[in-house]
N, C-alpha and C positions, 0 to 999 in steps of 0.2 A: 501297232500300225502307225499311230500318231507320232510316237517317239522316233521310229525309224524314218518317217518322212521328214520330220523336222531336222533330224541329224543329217540327212542327205542334203537338205537345203543349206545347212550350216557349212558342210564341207565344200559345196559348190561355191559358196561365197568366198572361201579362202583360197580357191584354186587347187585344192587337194582332191585326189581321187578317193574312191571308197576303200582302196587297198592301202592308202597311206597310214602310217602309224600315228594317228591322232585320236585321242579319246580324253574325256574329262568332263567336268561340270559345265553346264550351259545355263546362262541366265537370259531372261528377256532383255532385249536392247533397251537402254535408258536414254532419254533425251538429256541434253545439257542441263535443263532445268531440274530434271529428276536427279542427275548426278550431284548438282549443287545441294539439293535437299538431303541426299544421302550423306553428304559431308557434315550436315547439321543433325545427324541422327542422335536422338536422345539416349539417355542411359537407363531410364526406368524400364522395368519389365512389364509390358502391357498384358502379358499372359499370366502373371502371377495370380494364383487362386481364382482364375476365371473358370467358368464351366467348360469341362472337356468331355468329349465323347470319343468312342473308338469303334472300329469295325468289330473288334473282339478283345477279350482279355484272357490271358492264359489261365488265370484263376482269380478269385476274389481279392487276393493279396497284392495284385499288381493292376489296379484300376487305372483308367485314363487320367483321373484327377491327380494321381501321384506324379505325373510328368509336369505339373504346374504348381505343386505345393511348396516350392522353395526348399524342399528337403533333398539334398543330394544322395541320401541313403535310401530313398524310395523310388520306385520306377513303374512305368507302364510296360507291360509285356503282352504281346499279341499271341494269337494262336499260331501254330507252326504251318503257315500256308501263305501263298501269294494270291492277290495283293492284300495289303492291310493299310488302314489309315487311322490317324489321330487328328481330331478336329477341335479347335479352340474358339470359343466365342469371346471376342474382345469387348463386347458390350455396346460398341458404337463404331461407325465407320471411321477409320484412321488411315494415315499414310504409313505403310509399313516399309521400313528401310533396312532392317536387319533381323535375321533369325539365327539363334544359337541353339544347336542341337548337341546334347551331351549323351552320346550313345553308351550303352552297356556293351558287353562283349558281343551280344547278339545284335549286330547293327544291320542297316540296310545298305547293300552294295549299290542298288539302283533305287532312286526315289525322286519324287518331285514335291515342290511346295507350291500351293495355290492360295489365292485369296478370293473372297466372295462377299457381296453385299447381303445376300439372302440365303446362303448355304445351299443354293440350287445351281446357279450359273457361276462357274469357276474360271479364274484367270491364272494361268501358270506364271510364276515369277522366278522359278529356279528348277533345274532338274540335273541329274547326273546318273551315269551308269558305272562310275569308277570310285565310289566313296570308299575311304579307308577307315571309317568309323572314328572313334575318339570324340573330341569336342570340336565341332565345326562352327565357325563364325561366318555366316553367309550374308553378304550385302545383297539386298534385293531392292526392287522399286515397284510398288503397287499400292493399291488402297482397297480396303474392305473391312467388314466387321468380323469376318471369319477367316481363320488361317487353317489350312489342312496340309498335313504331311502324309503322302501316300507312298508306301514302299511297294516296289514292283519286283524286286529280286533280293532275297535274303543272302547275307554273306555266310551264314552258318545253317545248320540243320534246325536251329531253334527259330523262334519268331523274330519280330522286331521289338527292341527293348530300349527305351529312352529314360535316362535318369531325370533329365530336366529339359524343358523347352523354354527359351526366352524369346520374346518378340519385342523389338524396339521400334519406336515410331519417330517420325520427323518432329523436331521441336516445334511446339505451337500447334500441332495437328490435333484435331478432335475438338469437342465442345469446350467452351470456356466456362469454368465454374466460378461464379462471382464470389469474392471473399465476404466474410461476415464481420462486421464491427460489433464486438460484444458489448460496447457501451451504447451504441445507437443502431441496433439492428432494424432492418426494414421488414416488419411483419405483414406488410400489405394492408389493404383497406378494410379488412374484416376483423382486425384485432384492435381492441380499445384498452389502453393501459392507463391506469389512474394512480396518482401518487398523493401523499398527504396534502400537497399544495393545490390539487385539482379542485375545480368548482364542483361542489356537491350537487348543485342544481343541474349543471350540465350533465353530470354523471347520471343522476336519476332520470333526466329526460331521455338520455340514450338508452338506459335500461328499459324504460317504459316503451320507447319506440321499438326496440328489438322484441320485447314481449308481445306487443300488439301484432307485429309482423309475423311472428313465429307461433302464435297461439294455436292455430289450427293447420299450420303449414306442414302437414305430415310428409308430403313427398316433394317439397319445393327444393330449389337449388341454392338457396341462401345458406350460408354458414357463418357463425360468429363465435368469437372468444372475447370475454371481458376479464381483464387481469388487474389485480391490485398489488402495488408495491407495499412493503411492510408499513403498517400504520393503522389508524382507526378511522372508520367511515360510517356514515349513516346511509343505509340503503335498503330498499325493498325490492328484492329480486324475485320476480314472478317468471320462473324459468320455462321457456318454450322449446319447441323442436330445434334440433341442430345448434344448440347454444351451450357453450361451456363457460362456467364461471370458476375462477381459480385464484388463489393467493400466490404471491411470488416470494413468500418467505421460506426459510428452511424448516420452520415448524408451522403448523396451522395457526398457532396462537400469535404468530408474528403479524397476522392480518386479521383484524376484528371488524366485523360488520354488525353495527347496532341496527337491528331490524329483522329481516327475514331473507332466507333463501328457500323458496317454496315451489312446489308443483301442485296445482289445483286440478281436480276433476270437475270441470265446469263447461265442457264443450261438446262431448260425445253422447249421443242419445243412448239411453239404456232401456232395453226392452221395447215395448210397444208405445210407451208414453213419450211423445216428442218434447215434453216439458221436463222430463227427467234427464238431466245432463251430468249425472254423477258418475259416469262410467270412466274409469281410469285405465281400461285394458288396452288402450292404444297410446298411452303417454310414453312413447319410446324416445330414443336418440337425443339425450341431453346429459349433462354431467355437472356435478358440483364437487370441487376438489380443493384441499389444502387451505381451508378457511375456518376461522372461528366465527360463530354466529351467536349474538346475544339478543334474544327476543325482548320486546318490551315487557315490563312486569305483568305476569299472569297470562300472557298470550302463548298459545300453543304454536307449534310448527306443523306444517303439513307437507308430506312428501308422498303424494299419491301417484305412483308410477307403475309401470310394468317393465318390459325388457329393455336392455341397453340404456339404462339410466343410472349410472353408478353414483353413489354418495360415498366418496372415497377420501380418506385422510382429512376428515372433517371433525370439528369440535362444536357440538351444539350445547350452548350454555343457557342457563336461566329458564328456558321453556319448561313448564311442568311436564309436558309430554310432546312427542312427535307422533302424528297420526299417519299411517301408511295407506289410507284410503280417504274418501271424501268426508269421513266423519259421520256419515248417516247410513244410507242403504246402498252405496255405490260398490260396483265391482272393481277389483284390481287383481293383477295377475303376475306379480313377482318382481323382485328387485334385489339390490345388493347394498350391504354395508361392508366396507373394508377399511381397515386401519383407522377406524373412526371411534371417537369418544362422545357419548351422549350422557350428559350428567344426570338426567332424570329418566323418566319412563318412556319406553317405546310401546305403542299400542298398534298392533297389526290389523285389527278390525277384520275386514272382509278380504284381506290379501290371501290369495289362494296358496301361494308359496313364497318363501323368502330365504335368502342366503346371507348369513352374517359370518365374516371371517376376521380374526385378529382385531376385535373391537372391544369396547368397554361400555356397558350400559348400567344406568342406575337400577333399572329393572325392565322386565319384558312381560307384556300381557297380550294374549291372543294366539289363536291357531285355527287354521282351516284344514288344509290337507298335508302340507309339507314344509315345515319350518326347520331349517338346518343351521346349526351353530358350530363353528370350528375355531378353536383357539380364542374363544370369546369370554371375557370376564363379565359377570352379571347375566349370563344366559340362564334360562330356566333349566330345571333338572331334566335329564333324559326321561322321556315318557312317551312312548309311541304305541298305539296310534291315538290315544285320547287323553290329553291333547297330543297332536302329532309333532312332538319336539324330538328331533334327532340331534344329539349333542356329542361332539368329539372334543375332548379337553384341550388338546394341543394340535397345532398345525405342524405336520412333520417336516416339510421343507417348502419355503416360499421366498420369493423376492417381491418386494412391493414395486409398484409402478414408478418408473422414472418421471421426474417433473421439472419444469422450468422454474428458476428462481433468480432473484435480483440481490446481489450482495452489497455489503456496506461500502465497497469501493466504487460502486456504480456500474458493475458488470453483470451481464446476464450469463447464467450457467445452467447446465442440466445436472441434477443430482440423481445418481444411480444408487438406489438402496442396496445394501449388502444382502446376500443370501442368509436367511435365518432358518434354524432347525429347531424342532420341538418347542415352538413359541406359543405364547398366549398374550393377549392384549396388543395394544398398538406398538408401533416401532418408535414412537416419539414422545409419549406422555410421561415417561420417566427419565428424560434426558435426550440429547441429540441422537438422531438415528445414525446407525453405522452405514457407511457407504462412501462413494467417491464422487467428486465433482468434475465435470467436463466443461471447459469454457465454450461459450457459444461460437467463438472463433473457429472451433473445430467442427462446426456444423455447416452444412449447406442449408440455408433457409429457403425452402421450396415454396413458390407461389404459383397460383393457377396460371397455366400457359407454359410452364416449364416442360421441356421435352424429356422423354425417358432417356435419350442419349446423354443429356446433361446430368440427369439424376444418377445414372450408372457411372458416368465419368467421375462424379463427386465421390461415389462409393469406392471406385477404383483408386482414387487418390487418398483413401483412408478417412474420408469425411463421414460424419454422422448426418442424419437427415432430420430436419424439423419441418413438417408440412403445416403450412398456415391454412386457415379455414377456406374451403372452396371445393370445387369439383375438378378432378384431374382425369382427363381422357387419355388413355394409354394405348399406344400402338405396339408396345412390346412389354416384356416383363421387367420389373424392377428386380435386380439381382443383388442380393446381399451375400457377399462371399467372404468377408473378413470377420474374424472372431471379435466379439465384444461390441459390434456395431449397434448403435441406438437409432431406431426409427420411431419418432414421436410425432403424433398428430395433435393439432389444436383444433377445437371447434368442430369435431366430427369430420375432419378432412376425408374426402370421399374419392376413392380410386375406381375408375370404370375401365376395364379392359375391353376395347372396342373390336379387337381382331381375333378373338377366340384363344388368346394366350392367357397364362396365369398373370395375375396382377403383381404378385410378389413371390419370389422364391428365395429361400435361405439355404446356404450351403451347410454341409454337415460339419459345423465348426462350433466352438465354445461360445457361450455367453451372449448371443444376439438378443436384443430386446425389441419387440414390436409392440407399440402401445398407441391407443387412441386413434385407431384407423377404422373407417367403414369401407368395405369393399363391396361394390355394387356390380353384379354380373352384367355384361354387355349383351347385345343381341345375337352375336355369334357364339355358339356353344364353346365354353372353355372346359377342357378335360378336368382341370383343377384351377381354383382361384388363388389359393394360398398354399404353398408347399414348403414344409420345413424339412430340410435334408433331402438329398437325392434318393431315389429308390435303391434299396440295398444298403443303406447307411448302417455302419456297424460300430462306430467309435463310441466310447463311453464319455459322457459329459456330466457325470455325477457331481464333480466338484464345481462345475460352472455351466449350468444348463442354460439353454435358450428358453426365454419366457415370453408369453403373449399376454398383454394386459388390455382389457377393454377393446378387444378386436371383434368387430361385428361384420357379418357377411349377409348380404341380401340378394335374393334371386327373384326378380319381379317385384312389383309394387309401385315403383317410381316409373318404370318402363318395362318393356319386354326384356327379360334376362334369361340366360340359359347357362347351366354349368353342371357337369356330371358330378363333381365333388367340390364342396365349398372349401374344406380345409383337410389337407392330408399331412400327417405327421410321420415322417420316416426316421428322424433322428431319435436317439435314445435320450431319456431323462428330461424331456421337455416339460415345462410347467405352463399350464393354461390358467390364467387368472381373470375370470369373467369373460366368457365368450357367448355371443348370441348368433347362431347360424339359422337363418330364416328364409325358407321358401315362401314367398308372399302369398297370403290368403285373401288379400283385398288390395284395392288400388288399381293401377293401370298394368296391363300386360300380364294378367294372371289367368290361369286356366290349365286344366290337366295336360293339354297338349301344347301349351303356350310357354309358361315358365317351367320348363322341364329341368329336373334336378334329382339325381338318384340318391346321393348320400350327403349329409351335412358334414360329418366328421368320419375320417378313416384314420385309424392309428395303427401304424406298422412298427413303430419303435418300441423298445422295451423300457419299462420303468417310467412311463409317462404319467403325469399327475394332472388332473383337472379339478379346479376349484370354481364352482359356479358355472355350470355348463348348461346352456339353454339351446336346444336343437328342435326345430319345428317344421312340420308339413312336408318333409321330403318323401319321395315316391318309392324308395326301396328301404334298406336298413338306414335309419336316420343316423345312427352311430354304429360303426363297425369297428370292433377292437380286435386286431390281429396280434398285437405284441403281448409279451408276458410282463408281469409285475405292474400292471396298470392300476391306478386308483382314481376314483371319482368321488368328490365331496359335493353333493347336490347335483341333481339332474332334473331338468324340467323339459317336458316334451308334449307336443300335441301331434297326433297323427294328421295326415293331410285331410282337410275337410272335403275336398272336391273329387273324391274317388267316384268315378261314374258308375262302375259296376264291379262285382266281385272278381270277374274274370280279368279285369284290367289291373288287379292289385292282388297278386298271389306270389309267394316265394317258393311255391312248389312243394311236392312231397305231402300233399294234404293239408298244408298250412295256409290258412286264410290271412291275407295281408303279409306285411313284413314287420318284424319286431322293431320297436322304437330303439332298442339298445341290444345289439348282438355281440356277444363275446364268442370269438371263433372257436370251433370245436377242438383245435389243437392247443389252445391256451391252457396252461396248468396253474397260473397264479393271477388273480385279479380280485379287487375288492372295491365295493361301492357303498356309500352311505347317503340316505335321504334321496331317493329317486322316485320320480313320479311321471306318469304318462297318461294322457287324456285323449278321448275321442269325441268328435262332434261331426258325424257324417251327415251333414245337412242336406246335400242334394239327394242322397239315397240312404235313409236311416236303417236299411236292411243290411248294410255292410257290417262285416264281422272281422275283427282282428283276433287271431288265435291267442296271441299273448303280447304283453308289453315288453317283457324282457326274456331273452333267449340266451342261455349259457350252458357250457358243458357241466355235467354233473361230476365234479371232482372236488376233493377237499380243499384245494387251494383257491377255489373260486367262491367268494362269499359276498352276499348282499345284505344290507341292513336298512330297515325303514323304507319299505316299498309301498306304493299306492298306485292303483289304476282307477280312473274316474271316467264314467260316461256322462259328459256334460249335458245336464237336462234330460238324460236318458236317451239322447239321440245317437244311436249306434251301440255296438256291443264289443267289449273286450272279454274274451272267454276265460282267460287266465292272467294272473299278474305276472308270474315268472314260470317259464316252462309249462308244466301242466298243473300248477298249483295256484291257490289264492282265491279261486272263485270267480264268478262272472259279474262284471259291471255292465248294467243295462238299465232300462227304465225301471225295473222292479227294485234293484239295489244298485245305486249309482256309484258308490265308492267301495273299493275292496282293498284291504290292507294285508301286508305280510311283514311280520316283525323281523325275522331273519330267514335267510335261505343259504344253504340248507339248514 
């Protein structure tokens, strides 16, 4: 109807009747200004590797994404019906001046091109009923974030098929991405960089000021990073919330701090005694990286932490030992050593669980429920459950976390470590680490207040991202579509999606690295907060996997947050390197019907590997693993505390509650080492979980070193895995299974 009416108006304007032999393409009229802009049309393809969707695909081999992948040998093909459409998200509103369509034999005889700001209200910029196919270069005039090609009449009995679509924009259109000076970058007000010539007094005063401010600031909005250029310093770092300290050398030994980098358990009440402040179970969200620390003679180091507090790429010298709790009777609940060398002894004390990967220790003493060592020299011998040491000699495949460094020529760069296979020990203690350097000039240095449009424009230009410390409110999704992109956060940079969209999505491409980011769910429910690969992704990335390092997700605690799934992995071969996915159990905006969240982690891809996976308090399967070939090295879980009654928490079929870790029934190969799940059903201690781990009984699915714990006997877990392992409750609070099956 609309096409015929517009055609009649067009004919009337030319003085021709409906029977006159005139037909052909029609474009929306352009003003002189628009025509001038068209003359300045750029040459870059704004549609390249952008998210593309379609009304249909003939089969899985001809997806919508193939029309924007830059490969003239792949195509999108639709179902054999009219109408059909292909839609491209350009990431930001731009002035569109040209669209190039490369049709396959099955082309559209009649189609239209439209643009939109929101993918709901569309403006037509081109239409035709007489297309001859081939490659069509179409000058248009319009603006929008989305471009849609809608076919209304096929030229053949097949569907619509496009090899490639290119979208060109007017020069200068879209957000301006500021350049980065790699010698003098602007890191914003929350990064403090010190060099050998800096005042040691001023430096210590700043460290003390930050420590005082962040000592108990568990849900505050302040974020800090303190960085040191290569050299030697005297410093006492008492590390508080949302603070990262890091060296800027290529090796940890390039920056030596004489003093301490410590976390104390000295602020949170433990038990009923208000004077007992030895509780470390909420010492979250802080990081020490890429430093050598030489303690004063005879003085120990203390690193009394729980989740989301990595001690990574560190070298602890001189200290006779490092204590992972308050050194007395304090509680502590899990942490990470990665790529770290500790010359002398580690004493875990009351730490309930701990994960050590690719590290080197003088020795290790201690065990509670779940101590896991992978590729770690100096680890204790395998001996589970008493002591509960799960030991894997080599790390099968891992990439260390990218990091910022300062070179001898006075430039900032980001070092991206190489993929390692079957490794043990650190990447650096026997010589320079393998990897590649990227100049900071190739990064967009993001500061609070930056818009998602600008961030996505930078990504479209091939830039990497360095988020400086701060809070980032997002009105749209940050879309990483190019292979090998690095997204690196400093100072626990925090992304909050305000409108119910994902915070970050990563295309099904090789080698993306997400690192050092905290994603905090917003008040409008997000179906997913972080997504790796589009649903249905099938490509192999075994040679160059995407990896996630120190990526933390929070739903509630700082404010009301809602998200159905915190992290969904659709791509194959992804590596997770220390993740904490947390539905808040304390703080603001928490409650069974308040901070709603079904799943922490959903894995749909094959051959996905997780090292140091912490998932807590979700309301259905906390981890749901649908892909084959998965591996997990260390898993720590707590069931939701706040289950109001058994009827509100049941996965059906006679099962009480939801398993903490569910391997889907169709999975034929999966393996996990060192996995623990705990309950503390404090509002209603009659709540029962039928099991912690639920897996198909098949020879290819194997678990090693499992534990279920009823914390203080508050609540019941009937079985450790499937229907075996015994009941954890007030009578017997810990249950262990050495191997299953």
